[in-house]
C-alpha positions as YAML, in Angstrom:
chain: A
units: angstrom
residues:
- id: 1
  name: MET
  ca: [62.01, 57.57, -126.41]
- id: 2
  name: LYS
  ca: [65.14, 55.49, -126.62]
- id: 3
  name: SER
  ca: [68.17, 56.09, -128.84]
- id: 4
  name: LYS
  ca: [68.70, 53.85, -131.85]
- id: 5
  name: LYS
  ca: [71.73, 52.98, -133.94]
- id: 6
  name: ASN
  ca: [73.04, 56.18, -135.58]
- id: 7
  name: LEU
  ca: [70.25, 58.19, -133.89]
- id: 8
  name: THR
  ca: [70.70, 59.69, -130.44]
- id: 9
  name: ARG
  ca: [67.99, 61.37, -128.38]
- id: 10
  name: PHE
  ca: [68.98, 64.63, -126.67]
- id: 11
  name: THR
  ca: [66.77, 65.85, -123.85]
- id: 12
  name: TYR
  ca: [68.28, 68.35, -121.46]
- id: 13
  name: GLU
  ca: [66.42, 70.03, -118.63]
- id: 14
  name: SER
  ca: [68.84, 72.97, -118.52]
- id: 15
  name: ALA
  ca: [69.41, 73.48, -122.27]
- id: 16
  name: ALA
  ca: [67.20, 74.78, -125.03]
- id: 17
  name: PHE
  ca: [67.78, 71.85, -127.42]
- id: 18
  name: GLU
  ca: [65.57, 68.78, -127.43]
- id: 19
  name: GLY
  ca: [65.54, 66.45, -130.39]
- id: 20
  name: TRP
  ca: [67.42, 63.79, -132.32]
- id: 21
  name: ARG
  ca: [70.96, 63.73, -133.68]
- id: 22
  name: LEU
  ca: [71.78, 61.64, -136.74]
- id: 23
  name: CYS
  ca: [75.45, 60.68, -136.85]
- id: 24
  name: ILE
  ca: [76.90, 58.13, -139.25]
- id: 25
  name: SER
  ca: [80.52, 57.40, -140.14]
- id: 26
  name: ARG
  ca: [81.58, 55.63, -143.31]
- id: 27
  name: ALA
  ca: [84.98, 55.40, -145.02]
- id: 28
  name: GLY
  ca: [86.60, 57.91, -142.68]
- id: 29
  name: THR
  ca: [83.89, 60.56, -143.12]
- id: 30
  name: THR
  ca: [81.34, 61.50, -140.46]
- id: 31
  name: PHE
  ca: [77.96, 62.98, -141.34]
- id: 32
  name: THR
  ca: [75.93, 64.70, -138.60]
- id: 33
  name: ARG
  ca: [72.56, 66.46, -138.58]
- id: 34
  name: TYR
  ca: [70.31, 67.60, -135.75]
- id: 35
  name: PHE
  ca: [66.52, 67.26, -135.85]
- id: 36
  name: PRO
  ca: [65.04, 69.56, -133.18]
- id: 37
  name: ASP
  ca: [61.56, 68.85, -131.81]
- id: 38
  name: LYS
  ca: [60.55, 72.51, -132.15]
- id: 39
  name: LYS
  ca: [61.24, 72.60, -135.89]
- id: 40
  name: PHE
  ca: [59.57, 69.28, -136.70]
- id: 41
  name: GLY
  ca: [56.59, 69.55, -134.35]
- id: 42
  name: GLY
  ca: [57.44, 67.07, -131.61]
- id: 43
  name: GLY
  ca: [59.59, 64.10, -130.73]
- id: 44
  name: ARG
  ca: [57.85, 61.54, -132.92]
- id: 45
  name: LYS
  ca: [57.88, 63.76, -136.00]
- id: 46
  name: SER
  ca: [61.55, 64.68, -135.57]
- id: 47
  name: LEU
  ca: [62.37, 60.97, -135.14]
- id: 48
  name: ALA
  ca: [60.44, 60.11, -138.31]
- id: 49
  name: ALA
  ca: [62.34, 62.78, -140.26]
- id: 50
  name: ALA
  ca: [65.66, 61.56, -138.85]
- id: 51
  name: GLU
  ca: [64.88, 57.92, -139.73]
- id: 52
  name: LYS
  ca: [63.83, 58.86, -143.27]
- id: 53
  name: THR
  ca: [67.01, 60.89, -143.80]
- id: 54
  name: LEU
  ca: [69.15, 58.10, -142.33]
- id: 55
  name: ALA
  ca: [67.65, 55.56, -144.75]
- id: 56
  name: GLU
  ca: [68.27, 57.87, -147.73]
- id: 57
  name: LEU
  ca: [71.82, 58.60, -146.58]
- id: 58
  name: LYS
  ca: [72.63, 54.91, -146.07]
- id: 59
  name: SER
  ca: [71.38, 54.02, -149.54]
- id: 60
  name: LEU
  ca: [73.47, 56.83, -151.06]
- id: 61
  name: LEU
  ca: [76.62, 55.83, -149.18]
- id: 62
  name: ASP
  ca: [76.24, 52.08, -149.68]
- id: 63
  name: GLY
  ca: [75.96, 52.50, -153.45]
- id: 64
  name: ALA
  ca: [78.80, 55.03, -153.75]
- id: 65
  name: LYS
  ca: [82.14, 54.30, -155.35]
- id: 66
  name: ARG
  ca: [85.26, 54.72, -153.24]
- id: 67
  name: VAL
  ca: [88.64, 56.05, -154.29]
- id: 68
  name: ASP
  ca: [91.50, 54.65, -152.20]
- id: 69
  name: GLY
  ca: [88.98, 53.59, -149.54]
- id: 70
  name: LYS
  ca: [87.46, 57.08, -149.24]
- id: 71
  name: PHE
  ca: [84.34, 58.62, -150.72]
- id: 72
  name: SER
  ca: [84.75, 60.88, -153.72]
- id: 73
  name: PRO
  ca: [84.20, 64.62, -153.20]
- id: 74
  name: THR
  ca: [81.03, 64.34, -155.31]
- id: 75
  name: THR
  ca: [79.56, 61.71, -153.00]
- id: 76
  name: ILE
  ca: [80.37, 63.81, -149.94]
- id: 77
  name: LYS
  ca: [78.70, 66.86, -151.51]
- id: 78
  name: LYS
  ca: [75.59, 64.80, -152.36]
- id: 79
  name: ALA
  ca: [75.39, 63.49, -148.79]
- id: 80
  name: GLU
  ca: [75.82, 66.97, -147.31]
- id: 81
  name: LYS
  ca: [73.14, 68.32, -149.65]
- id: 82
  name: LEU
  ca: [70.78, 65.51, -148.63]
- id: 83
  name: LEU
  ca: [71.34, 66.35, -144.94]
- id: 84
  name: ALA
  ca: [70.86, 70.08, -145.54]
- id: 85
  name: GLU
  ca: [67.57, 69.55, -147.36]
- id: 86
  name: ALA
  ca: [66.15, 67.09, -144.81]
- id: 87
  name: VAL
  ca: [62.61, 68.04, -143.89]
...
């Protein structure tokens, strides 16, 4: 599987982690979440969960108001909650 924009595939022979990393930066804030294959039941399922979460996160961030070019604390909390609840 090949990495995509904002989604990076991690496969290490010597490490325990295999899965996808979602990383997106907007307005000076970076949001990151890992989607391990073991938790989601394989590479395709973890990719599907990462893509779904990325779409939800993008829609939240694109519609958010900015204060002095930065996201409001409320928007950041909503985004972090969305990432924490990703299934």
